[in-house]
N, C-alpha and C positions, 0 to 999 in steps of 0.2 A: 504495500501499500505504500500510497504517499499523504505525508502528512504537512499539512498546509498553516503556515504560523504568518502573522503579520508582524514583522522588525525590520531594523534598521540596515543599512548599509555597514561593510567591515568595521572592526574595532573592538571597542569592550561590548559584550553582552548587553543586549539592549531589554530594557524591561517589557514583562508581557502585555501588551495590552488589550490580548484577548483570548481566550483559552483557544488548543487547539481543536481544529475542527476534521474530523476524518469524512471523507468521501468515496462513495462507491462510485471507482475509476470507469469500470467496467460496461456498464451498462449505458443504453443508447445511443444511435445511432447519429443523434444532429449536432455532437458536437463540433465538427468541421463547419457544418453551415451555420452554427451561431456564428463561431470564430469567423464567419465569412460575412456574417448580417452585421456582426462590430464594426471591423473594417470599413464596411461602404458606408457606415455613418460616419466615420472620419473622415474616408478619403473627398478630398474638394473637388470641385468640378474642372478646375484648371488644375494639374500639378504643382505648377511653380507657385501659384496661390498658399505660401506659407501662411500666410495671417490664417485663412478659413480654416485651413486645416488644425491649426492650435485651438482655436476658438470652440473647432468641433469635438475635439479631444479632452479640453476641459471640462466640456460639455457632459463625456462619457464618465472621464473622472470623476467628476460632482457625483454622477447618479450612483455610480457604484459605489466608493465612498459613501454616501446616504444610506442605499439595501442592501442587507448584509445578503440578502437572496440573489441579485445581481452580482455582487463581488463572488459568493461561493458559485453561481452558474459558470462564472467567466473562468474561476481556478481550476472548476471541475472539465469543464471543454478542453482548455489549454494544457492541463495535464494530462488528461487522456491522452490526447496525440501523442505527446513525449512516451508513455506506456508502450502504447498500440502499434508506435511504426519505431524504423530504424533508424538511429541517429548518426550511428558511427560515421556514414560517407558526409552528413553535413556539419561534424566535430573537425572532420581528418584532410576533409578536402574542401570546400565549399567558401570562397573567400582566400586560399592559398595557392599561388602560382604553380602553375603545372609544371612537372619535371621534364616533360616532353619538348622536343626541341621547337626552334620558332617556326619553322615551315610545316611541320607536322600539329602543331596546335594549329596556326593559321588554316590548313585546311580542313583540320574538325571542326574549327566554327564556320566556317562558309558551307560544308556539307549540313550541320546542325542547322543554318540560318534557311534553309531547303525545307529540311525535313526534320524537324526538333527531336532529338533521341526520346525514346520512350522511359517515362518513370514509372517504378511500380507505386500504388497504392499503401504500400507499407515502408515506404521510403519515406524521412519528415522533411527533403526537401519537396517532394509532391504536394506534401501540405501547405510548403510555404508558395508553391508555385500557385494553388487552390486559391487561397486567403487575400496574396498579393498577385493578383492575376492581370493587372494590366503592367505596359511593360515600364510606364513612367510613374511608379507606384516610389521608387527610390527616391527620387526627387524629393518627394516632401515627409518621406520617413527619415532621410538625413535633413533634412534642412530645418525638420521642427525644433525647438528648443531641448537641448539634452536634457534637460532638469526635467521635464514632462517623462520622457521615457522611465526615469530613473524612478521617479515617483509612480509609475505604472505597477516599474516591477516589484517597487517596495511593497505597494498598495498588496500586488498579488501575493506577495511574501510566499513566495515558493522555497520550502524548506522540504530536502530528501532524506529518508528515513532507508536505511540500510537493510531495510527488511521487503523492499521491492526489487527482489533477483534480476528479473529480465533488466529495468533499466540501468540497473548498479555493473551491472557484466557487460552492455554496452558502452558505460563509460568508460569501464578498466580495459576491456580492447581499444577504445581510442585514446586511452593513456598510453598503451602496449604501444601501441602505434605510431603515435606520434614521437614516441621515444626514440622508437629505433630509425626511426626517418633525420631526426636531429640528430642522431648520433653518425649515421650516415655522409651527412651532409657536413658535419663538424671536421670529418679525417677528409675530405678534397683536399688535396694540394693549394688550390685556392685560396685554402684557409690556414695550410699550414704554412707554407713556402715564406712569409713574412718574421717569423718566431725561430731564434736560434736554437733553440732548443724545441724540439718534436713533442716530447711528450708535455710540454707546457700548451703547447698548444691544443693538445687534443683533451685532455683530462678533465675538464668540466663537461664535454660532450660526454665522453665517458661515463662519468663519474653521474650525472643524472639518470644515465641507462642503467647502471647498477643501483642504484635505488630505486626504480621503479619498477625493476625485477624484484627487489628486497621485498616491495610492498604488495606483489601480486603473488609472493610466496607466504608471505604474513597472511593475506585473505585468505588464502587455501587452506593455512593451517588453523586458521578460525584465533589469530593473534586478539587481544582487547583492543577495543575504537581508541586508545590512547597509546598503544605503541602504531596503531597505523597513522595516527596522526603527527607523529614524530617523525615517521618515516617521508609524510608526505612535505612535513615543513621542514625536511632535509632536501629533498627534492626540487621546492622553491628556492632554496637558497644556491643548489647549485646551477637551477635554469637564470638565476640573475647572474652568477660567475658567466654564465654563455653569453647573456647579453655584453657584458663587459669586453670578454672578447671581440663580440658581434663589433662594438663601438672600435677598441683597438684599431680593430683591421680598417674601419672606415676612414679613421683620424687617418689612417697613413696614406688615401687614395689621393691627397694633394701631394704628396712628397712623392710616393714611387708608381702613382698610376693603379690604371683598374681593369679591366678587361667585363667584357657582357657577361660571360662564365661568372665571373666571381660577383658580379652586380647581383645576377638570378640568386645566387644559391645564399648570400646575405639578404637577400628580400623573404625570401621562401623560408628561409631558417628564424628569421626574424618570427615572420609570421604564424609558423608553426608553433615557435615557446611561448606566444600569446597566447596562440589556443589551448596549449597544453596548461599555461595558469586558468582557464576558464577553468578546465577538467579537476582540476584539480582542486581549483576552489569549492566546486560541489561535490568532489567526494570528501573531503578533509572533517564533513558532518560537525564543522564548528559554531552553524547556526550563523553564520555570517557571509553569505552571499555578497561578493565585490559586484554591487549591482551596474555602476558604471559601465564596467569592465564585461558584463551582461551584455548591457545595453550598446554598446558599440558593437560587439562580436552580432547582435541580433540586426543592426542595422548592415553590417556588411555582407550576413547573408540573405537578407533581403534586395541589396543593389547585388551582388553577385548573379542570383535566380534572376533578377530582372535583366541583365544586361552579358549574360554567360554567353550568349554566341553574337554578341556586337564585335564585328570587324574592325570600328573603327575605335573601339576604346581599346580593342589589343592591341593595336599599332601604337596609339596613346598612351599606353602604358609602358610598350616597348621602348618607344620613345624616350620616356622617361629614365628606364634603365640605363640608354646609353648619355642622355644629357648632362648626367655630372662629368662623366669624364673627357666629353664633347666641352663645355661649357667652363670648367674650371681650367681646364691648360690653355685654352683657348683664354680665357679672362687675363692669364699670365700677360698674353701679347697688350691686353688690353692696358694695362697698368699703364704705358709709356703714350696712348692714346688721352691720358687725361692732366690736364694743367692746374694748375693749383694756383700759383704766383704768377705776377706779368713776365717776368723773366720766362717760364717755360711757355707763357702764352705766344709770346715773341719767336720763342725757340722753334713752336711747332708752328707758324706762320710761314718763316722761313723754311724749315725743312719741305710743307707743300708747295712752296715756289718753285724747290729743287727736283720735285717730284711734277708740276707744270712743268719743266724745260723738257724732260723723259717724255710724257706723255703728246707733246706737241711733234715730235718725234714720230713718236707710234700713229698719232692721226697720218702725218704726211705718208708716213710708208705704207699705212694702211690702204690711205685711197688711190697712190700707185699700184699697190698690188691688184684694186679695184679695175683697174684699165686693162690689166693682163687676161688674155683669152684663154681661161681655162675651165674646165670642168667643174661646177658645183662643187664638189666634194675637197679637189685640191685647193680651188679658192679657199674655202673654209679652212682648210690644213694651218693654210700659207698666213691666214688671219687670223689662226690662235698662236701659231708659233712667234707671228709677230708681239700680240698682244702680252704672251706668257716671258718671253725675253723683256720687254717694257717693266712688266713688272715686277720680276726678278730682279732688274738693276734698279728699280727704284728702292728694294728692300734692301739690297747688299751695298748703296748708298745711302743708306740710313734718311731716305727720302720718305715722302708720304704721298699716298691718296687716299684721296677726302672718303671715296665711298668705301673703301676697305676697313674704316675704322668703326661702324655702327655693330657688324656681329663681331668685335672682340670688344668694346664699353659697354654692350650689355649687359653683360655677365657681371663686372664691376659694378654696375647700378644694383642689380637684385642683391651682390654681394654683400650690400651694405643693409640690409636685413640681417645680416649674420654679424657682421663685425660691429656694428654700431647697434647697441643697445641699452636700454632702459630698464632692468630687472631682467623680467622673460621676453620684452616687449619691442623690438625694433626702433630706432631712435628716427621717427619720421623724418625731424627736422633736419638732421645730419643726410638722410636719403636725400631730398629735396636741394641738400647743396651740391651733393654729387651730380642731380640731374643737371642744375645749371654749372657746374666744371663740365660735364659731358657738352653741353649745348654749346658751351662758348668759343672751347676745342675743336669742336664740328665747324664752327663757323670759322674760326680761324684756320683752317686746311682746306677747306670751300674756297675762301678768298685766296690763300697761298695760290691755289690750282688753279682758279679762273683766274684772276690779275695777270701770268703770267702764260696762259695757253691763247688767250684771245690775241694779246698782240704777237707771240713768238710764231704762232703758224701763221699769223698772216704774215709777218716779215719772212719766212721759210717758204711762204708760197710764191711770196716775190722774187726772191732770191731763185728758186726752182725756174721762173719765169724769163728774168734776169738772165741765166746760165743756159738753157734750153730753148727760148724762144716760144715756148708752148705752155700753155695755163694747165694746171694738176687737172683742173675742171673748168669749165665755159659751158654756157649757153643750158641748154635743160640739163645737164650733169648737176651745174652749180646751183640752178634754180632748186632740181631736186634735194640737194643738197640741206638747204634751207627749210624749202617745204616738210622735211623729213624730220623736223624739229618743232614745226608747228602745232600745238594739241590737238585744233579743231578742223585741221586739213591734212592729217595723219594719225598713224595709231602710235603716236609718240608717250603718250602716257602709260597705255599697254603695255608696250615694250619697255618702258621705265618699270613698269613692276613684275614683269619677267627678270630685268638686270635684276633687281633686288635681291629676289629669291637666289638668284645666282651667285650674289653677293654673301646672302647667307650660307648658302650650301657650300661657295669656297669655305667660311669661316670655320663648317663643320669640319670638312673634310681637314682643314689646318688642324683643330683642335684635338681631333681623332687620332691625326698621325702624332701629334706631341705626345700625347699620350702614350701612344703606343711603344717610345723612341723610350720613353720612363718606365713604365710598366714590362716592356718586353729586355730593358738590359740592354739596349742594342750597342752602346756605346762600351758596355765593360766587355759584348760576346765579341766585337770587332777586336778588342786590345789586346783578347787572349786567341784572337784567328791566326794560324801561321802564316797560311797563304797571304794575308793583309801584313805582317810583319816583314816577311821576303819580300812582297812587292815594292814597299815604300820606305825609305827612312824615318827613323823616328819622330825628327821635325815635322815632317811630311804626314806621317800618320797622325797628331798630335795635332794638327789643324783640321787633317779629314773630318778626326772624331769629333773635335770643339766645332765644328761646323753642323756637324749632322745632329746632335746634341739640341744644340740652341737654333738650326735655322731649318732643319728637314721639314718641320710641322708648315713653315712660312713660304719652302719651297714648292711644296706640295701645294697647298693651298694658290699658290701664285700660278702655278702652270695650272692647275683645274679652273683657275676662274678664267686663263686667258684662253682656253678650250669652250668653256660653259659660253662664251663670247663670243668667240669666231668661228664657232659649227652653228650656233641658233640660226642663222638665214637658209646654211642647208638644209635643216630638217626643216625649215618653213617650207623652203623649195620642195625638195621630194617628196613631199606631203600635201603641196597645197594650201597652208594653213597660215594665218597670221599671225606667224611667228618669227622675233627678231628681238633684237634688244635696243636699248639708248642709254647709253652710260654719257654723265653729265661732262667728264669731260672731253671724252670720245666728240659727244656732242657739240661742245663751246668749240675745238676743232674742226669740227667739217662747216661749223659756221663762219669760220674765218676763212677759211679754203673758198667755200660758195661765196663770200660776200667778197673776195677779191677776183675770183672768177667773172663773175659780172658787172666787174668795173664800179663798183659802188652804184650800178642804177637800180636800186629799190627805193621804195618809199621811206619815208621814217616809220610810218604805222607800221608796216612789215616788219622792217629792222626789230622795232620794239618787241612787237608779237613774236617773232624768232627768240629773241633774246629771255624773252618771258615763258616761252616754252622750255627752254635750256635749265630755265631757274629750278621749272616745275618738273622736270624731269630728275632733277638732281636733287629737289625734295621726296618723291617718289621713291628715288634709287636710296634715300636714308631711312624713310618711313618703313618700307616694305624688307629691308635687311633690317633695322633695329626692331622692328616689332616682332618679328620671327625668331630673330635670336634672345630676347627678354623672354617671350614664351619658356624658349628652352632652357633658361638658365631660371625663371620660375620653376619648373617642373623639375628641375634638376635639386629641386631644393625642398620641392612638398609644400611650397607656400599658396596659399590661395590667396589672391588680392582681394578678394571682395571680403575679407576681415579687417581690410585697412580702409575703409570708407572715407574716413579725415583727410587722407594723405593728398589726395585734389583740394581739400580745405586750405593744407599746410601750402600747398604749391602756388595755388591763385594768391594766396594773401605774401608770397613772400616773391613772385614777380610785381606783384601792384609796388611794395616797399622796395626793393633793389631789383629794378628791372635791367638797370646795366651789368648786374651780373650775369647774365647769360650772352650777354655780349664782349664784354670784357672783364679780366681778373680784376676780383678790389684787393688790396693791401692785405686785408685781414677781414675772415667773414666766421663767424661762429654761433652755433645751433641755438644758442641762446638769445639774438638778435633776430630773431624767427619770430620770436614769442609774442 
């Protein structure tokens, strides 16, 4: 039987407010229908109308609290489902990352989306699917104030008496199954290779399993309740030690990098340990169920069952697993793209001016390559090579390309949530200061690029004409160079968005490679490679390894960006779709070439209109790239921006009070000045 009492959350033994009530749980067939009807009373008309759901839930809580008959009926309906169904799957699998590989899991979700898997009525997950049958139920279940769910489960006062064999046996099976899975994952090389002592790495994971097995043996030997509680208490302590090991490995990620396999293991381990805490909490018979933890588990199960076949969510989750390794190492490069002092501001400006010189030559060469009669693929390949070599040259000379910044600086903005804190909450004022720093640095780099590209490209086009007697572009070709930048006479703005995505993607690739160099110990492996030692002298080996360790990510990122931009037009042509790129600095170079090619014979209105298009292209390059990188960085830290609605207000007050901070570096600015 199940004994039901009303009691408080974990802690000291609460005073008993009512006598325990024993109910016959195996009678009647309407328990499931009763629970379906109950949730129907709470479910809002619109899943996102959390306020309506909370009002309805409060009404149900009031009714149940006032009427003992309603409370007993609810207890009976809910607890009978626990007894009559199999809860092992719900405890050991639902809401926990699958052990299957990415492709296998993805194909399984696609298959089950078309034809859902069949669930047995005696499976508790079948009950969850019947009660929360709408695929949007998880939205309001998770959105409601967690205190309401806590009150709900405390009101039910579920207390398990160990005389109910079927239920207790399932809980013990779940306990043992989860324990073995935790041990197996704890022995993986991704968990142990950072430890100098292998035994230190695996001890907590082996210890929790030993204690769980001792508990199972003690149950079979009919040991007293106190002995069982001690064993479960020791198991809880061992699980906390497992958590410490997980946290230590996570703390090493920034220094030593990470891998997708390690991230999967850490996520799965953490989820299984949290689930084991719930099982132990029920089995320990101390009359103090942690309702907060149980409510979180309940919401996790509802969410997982609603979204279990969602391909979009699956891909989003896996992006999250990759996000940290990409964003964190990409953020290292971003540190040099954020200026604090006026000296750093002007240094960034002159660095961008150097980048503008290189971009001017890239623009000239690109248009000369366009005059060659080549197949689309080879023309795209030459464009790509030109872009890649130019971007690599910008990187190696210490110059700056303005549009490369957003993909790197977004992570530094998000890191303000971690670095600057007041207690447990992020210091949103310091976050606002970081945004202002990024804004003025971005403006400095745009200004440095464009103030050089426009006049220098014009002069180079003139020089080419003086030397060869022909213009790089003239007539219709020159007019097309201008028209292609005009926002309402071409698809320039759409192509600018594509370019923003490519800038973001190249940043991801650079971050991924940087992480791989660190995690894979590429430098150390090269140092110990015999053929590498024989091929180069010590000084040359040092330079090569130093370059790889510090610049390989940026090198691959620049090459990938060059090929993204150079091959876009080729794919647009072969597929017959509107697909191309518009990059602000290349567009600025094309504008200068077109202006010279037309002998300045365009109206001032058209000139300003074209320049407006160039600046809009730059804005969209920045906005798309920064937004996507920001989303990845936020996901990598598990931050929910909806939890910080006050940030926009702080940002607006800062902008009104110190608008020049977003354009020019102030002498000193502290968070206190934003109050």
